[in-house]
C-alpha positions as CSV (number, residue, x, y, z in Angstrom):
1,X,65.2,24.2,-11.9
2,X,64.3,27.5,-10.2
3,X,61.9,27.6,-7.4
4,X,59.8,30.1,-9.4
5,X,59.4,27.6,-12.2
6,X,58.9,24.9,-9.7
7,X,56.0,26.8,-8.0
8,X,54.5,27.3,-11.3
9,X,54.5,23.9,-12.4
10,X,53.2,22.7,-8.9
11,X,50.4,25.5,-9.1
12,X,49.6,24.0,-12.7
13,X,49.3,20.4,-11.5
14,X,47.0,21.5,-8.6
15,X,45.0,23.5,-10.9
16,X,44.3,20.4,-13.2
17,X,43.4,18.1,-10.4
18,X,40.7,20.6,-9.4
19,X,38.6,19.9,-12.7
20,X,37.1,17.3,-14.4
21,X,37.6,15.5,-17.5
22,X,35.9,18.0,-19.6
23,X,35.5,21.3,-17.3
24,X,37.1,22.9,-14.0
25,X,36.2,25.8,-11.6
26,X,37.9,28.8,-12.8
27,X,36.5,31.6,-10.1
28,X,34.9,31.3,-6.6
29,X,34.1,34.2,-4.9
30,X,31.5,37.4,-4.7
31,X,28.7,34.9,-4.2
32,X,29.4,33.3,-7.5
33,X,31.0,30.1,-9.1
34,X,32.4,30.3,-12.6
35,X,33.1,27.2,-14.4
36,X,34.8,26.5,-17.7
37,X,34.2,23.7,-20.1
38,X,36.1,22.9,-23.4
39,X,34.1,24.0,-26.5
40,X,35.2,20.9,-28.7
41,X,33.7,18.4,-26.3
42,X,30.5,20.4,-26.3
43,X,30.5,20.9,-30.1
44,X,31.0,17.4,-30.6
45,X,28.5,16.1,-28.0
46,X,26.7,12.9,-29.0
47,X,23.7,11.8,-27.4
48,X,23.7,12.1,-23.6
49,X,26.7,14.0,-23.5
50,X,25.3,17.4,-22.6
51,X,23.7,15.6,-19.8
52,X,27.1,14.3,-18.7
53,X,28.5,17.5,-19.0
54,X,25.6,18.7,-16.8
55,X,26.4,16.1,-14.2
56,X,30.3,17.2,-14.2
57,X,28.9,20.7,-13.5
58,X,27.0,19.5,-10.3
59,X,30.4,18.0,-9.2
60,X,32.4,20.9,-9.8
61,X,30.1,23.3,-7.8
62,X,30.1,20.8,-5.1
63,X,34.0,21.1,-5.2
64,X,33.8,24.6,-5.6
65,X,31.6,25.1,-2.3
66,X,34.2,22.8,-0.3
67,X,37.2,24.4,-1.6
68,X,35.7,27.9,-0.5
69,X,35.1,26.5,3.1
70,X,38.8,25.4,3.0
71,X,40.0,29.0,2.0
72,X,37.7,30.6,4.5
73,X,39.5,28.2,7.4
74,X,42.8,28.0,6.3
75,X,43.3,31.1,4.0
76,X,44.6,31.2,0.3
77,X,47.1,28.8,-0.9
78,X,50.4,29.9,-0.4
79,X,49.4,32.7,1.7
80,X,51.7,32.8,5.0
81,X,49.8,33.9,8.1
82,X,51.5,33.2,11.5
83,X,48.3,33.9,13.2
84,X,46.4,30.9,11.4
85,X,45.1,28.1,13.5
86,X,44.0,25.6,10.6
87,X,46.3,24.5,7.9
88,X,45.9,22.6,4.6
89,X,46.9,19.1,5.0
90,X,46.7,17.2,1.5
91,X,43.9,15.1,0.4
92,X,42.3,11.8,0.4
93,X,39.6,9.9,-1.3
94,X,36.2,10.0,-0.2
95,X,32.6,10.3,-1.7
96,X,29.6,12.8,-2.1
97,X,26.2,11.6,-2.4
98,X,25.2,12.8,-6.2
99,X,22.1,11.9,-8.4
100,X,20.9,9.3,-6.0
101,X,24.3,7.5,-5.6
102,X,27.7,7.6,-3.9
103,X,30.5,9.3,-6.4
104,X,34.2,8.8,-5.6
105,X,35.3,12.4,-4.6
106,X,38.9,13.9,-3.9
107,X,38.4,15.6,-0.7
108,X,40.8,18.3,0.9
109,X,42.1,17.9,4.5
110,X,42.7,20.5,7.3
111,X,44.6,20.2,10.5
112,X,44.8,22.5,13.7
113,X,48.2,23.8,13.9
114,X,48.3,21.9,17.2
115,X,47.2,18.8,15.5
116,X,43.9,17.2,15.1
117,X,41.6,16.7,12.3
118,X,39.2,19.7,11.3
119,X,35.9,18.5,9.9
120,X,34.5,20.2,6.7
121,X,31.0,21.0,7.2
122,X,30.1,21.2,3.5
123,X,31.8,17.9,2.8
124,X,29.7,16.2,5.3
125,X,26.5,18.0,4.1
126,X,27.1,16.5,0.7
127,X,27.8,13.2,2.2
128,X,25.1,12.9,4.6
129,X,22.8,9.9,4.7
130,X,19.9,12.1,4.5
131,X,20.6,13.1,0.9
132,X,20.7,9.5,-0.2
133,X,17.4,8.7,1.7
134,X,15.7,11.5,0.0
135,X,16.6,10.2,-3.2
136,X,15.6,6.7,-2.6
137,X,12.4,7.8,-1.2
138,X,11.4,10.0,-4.1
139,X,12.0,7.3,-6.6
140,X,10.5,4.5,-4.5
141,X,7.3,6.6,-4.0
142,X,7.1,7.0,-7.7
143,X,7.1,3.2,-8.2
144,X,10.7,2.3,-8.6
145,X,11.4,-0.9,-6.9
146,X,14.5,-1.2,-4.8
147,X,15.7,-4.0,-7.3
148,X,15.6,-1.6,-10.2
149,X,16.8,1.3,-8.5
150,X,20.4,0.9,-9.9
151,X,19.2,0.8,-13.5
152,X,17.2,4.0,-13.5
153,X,19.2,6.3,-11.6
154,X,21.5,8.9,-13.8
155,X,24.3,6.9,-15.4
156,X,26.5,9.9,-16.6
157,X,28.9,9.6,-13.7
158,X,30.2,6.6,-11.9
159,X,29.2,5.8,-8.6
160,X,28.4,3.1,-6.1
161,X,26.3,2.4,-2.8
162,X,23.1,1.6,-5.0
163,X,22.8,-2.1,-4.7
164,X,19.4,-3.5,-3.6
165,X,20.7,-3.9,0.1
166,X,22.0,-0.5,0.4
167,X,18.9,1.3,-1.2
168,X,16.7,-1.1,1.3
169,X,18.4,0.0,4.0
170,X,18.2,3.7,3.3
171,X,14.5,3.2,2.5
172,X,14.0,1.5,6.0
173,X,15.5,4.3,7.6
174,X,13.6,7.0,5.8
175,X,10.2,5.1,6.5
176,X,11.0,4.5,10.0
177,X,11.6,8.1,10.5
178,X,8.3,9.2,8.7
179,X,6.3,6.5,10.9
180,X,7.7,8.0,14.0
181,X,6.9,11.5,12.8
182,X,3.3,10.4,11.8
183,X,2.8,8.6,15.3
184,X,4.2,11.6,17.3
185,X,2.9,14.6,15.6
186,X,0.8,16.8,18.1
187,X,-3.0,17.1,17.2
188,X,-3.7,20.0,20.1
189,X,-3.3,22.6,17.0
190,X,-6.1,20.8,14.9
191,X,-9.7,21.5,15.0
192,X,-11.0,18.0,14.4
193,X,-14.7,17.6,14.9
194,X,-15.1,14.6,12.7
195,X,-12.8,11.1,13.0
196,X,-13.0,8.3,10.8
197,X,-11.7,5.0,12.2
198,X,-11.6,1.9,10.0
199,X,-9.9,-1.6,9.7
200,X,-8.1,-2.0,6.5
201,X,-6.3,-4.9,4.9
202,X,-3.0,-3.7,3.8
203,X,-1.2,-6.5,1.8
204,X,-0.8,-9.3,4.4
205,X,-1.6,-7.3,7.4
206,X,-4.5,-5.6,9.4
207,X,-4.0,-2.0,10.1
208,X,-6.1,0.2,11.8
209,X,-6.1,3.8,10.2
210,X,-7.6,6.9,11.9
211,X,-8.6,10.0,9.5
212,X,-9.4,13.3,10.9
213,X,-11.5,16.1,9.1
214,X,-11.1,19.7,10.3
215,X,-13.6,22.5,10.7
216,X,-12.6,23.6,6.7
217,X,-13.2,20.1,5.4
218,X,-9.5,19.3,5.2
219,X,-8.3,15.7,5.7
220,X,-5.4,14.7,8.2
221,X,-3.9,11.1,8.7
222,X,-4.1,10.9,12.6
223,X,-2.2,7.5,12.9
224,X,-2.3,3.8,11.9
225,X,-1.9,0.9,14.2
226,X,-1.0,-2.7,13.8
227,X,-4.2,-4.8,14.4
228,X,-8.0,-4.9,13.9
229,X,-11.1,-2.9,15.3
230,X,-12.4,-5.9,16.8
231,X,-9.3,-5.9,19.3
232,X,-10.3,-4.2,22.3
233,X,-6.5,-3.8,23.3
234,X,-5.6,-2.1,20.1
235,X,-8.7,0.3,20.1
236,X,-7.9,1.5,23.6
237,X,-4.2,2.0,22.5
238,X,-5.3,4.0,19.5
239,X,-7.8,6.3,21.2
240,X,-5.5,6.8,24.2
241,X,-2.6,7.7,21.7
242,X,-4.9,10.4,20.2
243,X,-5.6,11.8,23.6
244,X,-1.9,11.8,24.8
245,X,-1.1,13.6,21.5
246,X,-3.6,16.5,22.3
247,X,-7.0,15.4,21.2
248,X,-9.4,16.8,23.4
249,X,-11.7,14.2,24.9
250,X,-14.5,16.7,25.9
251,X,-15.0,18.2,22.5
252,X,-18.0,17.2,20.9
253,X,-17.3,14.8,17.8
254,X,-18.8,12.7,15.3
255,X,-17.3,9.4,15.1
256,X,-17.5,7.4,11.6
257,X,-16.6,3.8,12.3
258,X,-16.7,0.3,10.5
259,X,-19.0,-1.0,13.0
260,X,-16.8,-3.1,15.1
261,X,-18.2,-3.5,18.5
262,X,-14.9,-3.0,20.4
263,X,-14.2,0.2,18.7
264,X,-17.9,1.3,19.6
265,X,-17.4,0.4,23.3
266,X,-14.0,2.2,23.4
267,X,-15.2,5.2,22.1
268,X,-18.1,5.4,24.7
269,X,-15.8,4.6,27.3
270,X,-13.4,7.3,26.7
271,X,-15.2,10.0,25.2
272,X,-18.8,9.3,26.6
273,X,-21.6,11.5,26.0
274,X,-19.3,14.0,23.7
275,X,-19.2,11.4,20.8
276,X,-22.0,10.8,18.2
277,X,-21.3,7.5,16.3
278,X,-22.1,6.8,12.9
279,X,-21.9,3.2,11.7
280,X,-20.6,2.7,8.0
281,X,-23.8,2.2,6.1
282,X,-21.5,-0.1,3.5
283,X,-19.9,-2.2,6.2
284,X,-23.4,-2.8,7.5
285,X,-24.7,-3.4,4.0
286,X,-22.3,-6.0,3.6
287,X,-22.7,-7.7,6.7
288,X,-26.6,-8.1,6.2
289,X,-26.1,-9.3,2.7
290,X,-23.6,-12.2,3.6
291,X,-26.3,-13.8,5.4
292,X,-28.7,-14.0,2.2
293,X,-28.8,-16.0,-0.9
294,X,-27.5,-14.4,-4.0
295,X,-30.9,-14.1,-5.6
296,X,-32.3,-12.0,-2.7
297,X,-29.5,-9.8,-2.3
298,X,-30.0,-7.3,-5.1
299,X,-33.6,-6.4,-3.7
300,X,-32.4,-6.0,-0.1
301,X,-29.4,-3.9,-1.2
302,X,-31.9,-1.5,-3.2
303,X,-34.0,-1.1,-0.3
304,X,-31.2,-0.2,2.1
305,X,-29.8,2.3,-0.2
306,X,-33.2,3.8,-0.9
307,X,-34.0,3.9,2.9
308,X,-30.4,5.6,3.6
309,X,-30.8,7.8,0.9
310,X,-34.1,9.5,2.6
311,X,-33.4,13.1,4.0
312,X,-35.6,13.0,7.3
313,X,-34.8,10.9,10.1
314,X,-38.1,9.3,10.9
315,X,-38.6,8.4,7.2
316,X,-35.2,6.5,7.1
317,X,-35.7,4.7,10.4
318,X,-39.5,3.7,9.3
319,X,-38.1,2.4,5.8
320,X,-35.2,0.4,7.5
321,X,-37.9,-1.2,10.2
322,X,-39.9,-2.3,7.1
323,X,-36.8,-4.0,5.7
324,X,-36.2,-5.5,9.1
325,X,-39.6,-7.1,9.1
326,X,-39.0,-8.5,5.7
327,X,-35.6,-9.9,6.7
328,X,-37.3,-11.7,9.7
329,X,-39.1,-14.4,7.4
330,X,-36.3,-14.5,4.8
331,X,-33.2,-14.7,7.3
332,X,-33.2,-14.3,10.7
333,X,-29.5,-14.0,11.0
334,X,-29.6,-11.1,8.3
335,X,-32.4,-9.5,10.5
336,X,-30.3,-9.8,13.7
337,X,-27.5,-7.9,11.7
338,X,-29.5,-5.2,10.5
339,X,-31.0,-4.7,14.0
340,X,-27.6,-4.6,15.8
341,X,-26.5,-0.7,15.4
342,X,-29.5,0.1,13.1
343,X,-30.0,3.4,15.0
344,X,-26.1,4.2,14.5
345,X,-26.5,3.9,10.8
346,X,-28.8,6.9,10.8
347,X,-26.9,9.3,13.2
348,X,-26.1,11.7,10.5
349,X,-30.1,11.7,9.6
350,X,-30.7,12.6,13.2
351,X,-27.9,15.2,13.1
352,X,-29.6,16.8,10.2
353,X,-26.4,16.5,8.1
354,X,-27.0,18.3,4.7
355,X,-27.2,15.8,2.1
356,X,-23.9,17.0,0.2
357,X,-21.9,16.3,3.4
358,X,-23.9,13.2,4.3
359,X,-22.8,11.5,1.2
360,X,-19.2,11.6,2.7
361,X,-19.9,10.8,6.2
362,X,-22.1,7.9,5.6
363,X,-19.2,5.5,5.3
364,X,-15.3,5.1,6.2
365,X,-14.7,5.3,2.2
366,X,-12.5,8.1,2.7
367,X,-9.8,5.9,4.3
368,X,-10.3,3.0,1.9
369,X,-9.8,5.4,-1.0
370,X,-6.5,6.7,0.2
371,X,-5.4,3.0,0.7
372,X,-6.4,1.8,-2.5
373,X,-3.7,4.5,-3.8
374,X,-1.2,3.5,-1.2
375,X,-1.5,-0.1,-2.2
376,X,-1.0,0.8,-6.0
377,X,2.4,2.7,-4.9
378,X,3.5,-0.6,-3.1
379,X,3.0,-2.9,-6.0
380,X,6.4,-3.7,-6.4
381,X,6.7,-5.1,-3.1
382,X,7.3,-9.0,-3.6
383,X,7.2,-10.1,0.1
384,X,6.0,-8.5,3.4
385,X,8.3,-9.7,6.4
386,X,6.6,-8.1,9.4
387,X,3.9,-5.8,10.4
388,X,6.4,-3.1,11.0
389,X,7.3,-3.2,7.4
390,X,3.7,-2.9,6.5
391,X,3.3,0.1,8.9
392,X,6.6,2.1,7.6
393,X,5.5,1.6,4.0
394,X,2.0,2.6,4.7
395,X,2.9,5.7,6.7
396,X,5.2,6.9,4.0
397,X,2.6,6.5,1.1
398,X,0.1,8.1,3.5
399,X,2.2,11.2,4.1
400,X,2.9,11.4,0.5
401,X,-0.9,11.0,-0.3
402,X,-1.7,13.5,2.4
403,X,0.2,16.2,0.4
404,X,-2.6,15.8,-2.3
405,X,-5.6,15.7,0.0
406,X,-8.6,17.8,-1.1
407,X,-11.4,19.2,1.2
408,X,-14.1,16.7,1.3
409,X,-17.5,17.2,-0.6
410,X,-19.8,19.4,1.3
411,X,-17.2,21.2,3.4
412,X,-19.2,24.4,3.1
413,X,-21.7,22.6,5.5
414,X,-19.3,22.0,8.2
415,X,-20.3,25.2,10.2
416,X,-23.6,23.8,10.3
417,X,-22.5,20.2,11.5
418,X,-20.1,21.6,14.3
419,X,-23.1,23.9,15.5
420,X,-25.5,20.7,15.7
421,X,-22.7,18.8,17.4
422,X,-22.5,21.4,20.3
423,X,-25.8,20.1,21.7
424,X,-25.1,16.3,21.4
425,X,-23.7,16.1,25.0
426,X,-27.1,17.8,26.3
427,X,-29.2,15.6,24.2
428,X,-27.5,12.5,25.7
429,X,-28.0,13.9,29.2
430,X,-31.8,14.2,28.2
431,X,-31.8,10.7,27.1
């Protein structure tokens, strides 16, 4: 056999290897990739075959991009160049991440002329764990469990690396990065006049969440911590963390809290006269009603709602004092609960916050609302092994929810509230 025939046969063999069962790359260059597919397979497509061919097209594009990098580094096949520093060195079995799983891939190899493997950047890019992590995150956030992941991904090309243990590993890596990103992102670039802090029951664990509202009424998740607001150590750590990340402790702010004494004490110790504290009216109502018989709860609930619904500070305080007098004879424990922090339940009245905005700032419900959605997204988790796992899942879901946050109701009145807050330190001095 002549050398010309031998080269022709060899060329045809290599050309066949560059394709798939139904298609192949016919040209790469000029910023374009051209693919060819056999018409009979397209015309005789049964249900799902078109999708399978589309999957093959994706793999062919990956191959075309890798082959182009090879040609850029080693020149065209059969081209002789004595100054070339990189040469082709056969191929070996490998894989790329495609459609959420690892797909077998025959990768070309390059070597330096003086020895040593040359890494192909595009191959490493298609093989990167981040591609797998992103796909796992995208599906799990939409409710796919790690147990069922393998059954819902694209089955049009064979792959591996989608077992429960592998998916869980990628999910753990991705959520750990998100938790670190959430707890380390700077706050000095945010104009935050309102901070809400609440202790939330997240499945089997208690976490403390902080939500900031900026001057335009947009919500921002400031952080989550393991523990409860009754724990002074946790409270101190979270407040100091906010300051370390850029929160100005001398900026006058409104803090809406769940009512824990340790949280109030910590805010006053760190922010002092620059902090106005609004106690969550819903938490306070629950505490008061918990001391009353069921038959008396409805009447006191209506009375509390009516008092807090009044527009003027003096009117609201007068009504609350009437309720307090009634409770003295009904339940001293309930009266004591209402008396403790009564003034702080009407801070928004004292600041003359407009009624529309007051409906949002009267409680820590905005935090509970975003966590209710977060719990729903985590419904497929059957066992919570640690607080770290709870924080990782919560951080991922909170960051996902944050992208869809809307501005709070009454955000148009934020400038008025900010102007009022500028004087609270002066009023504290006068008091």
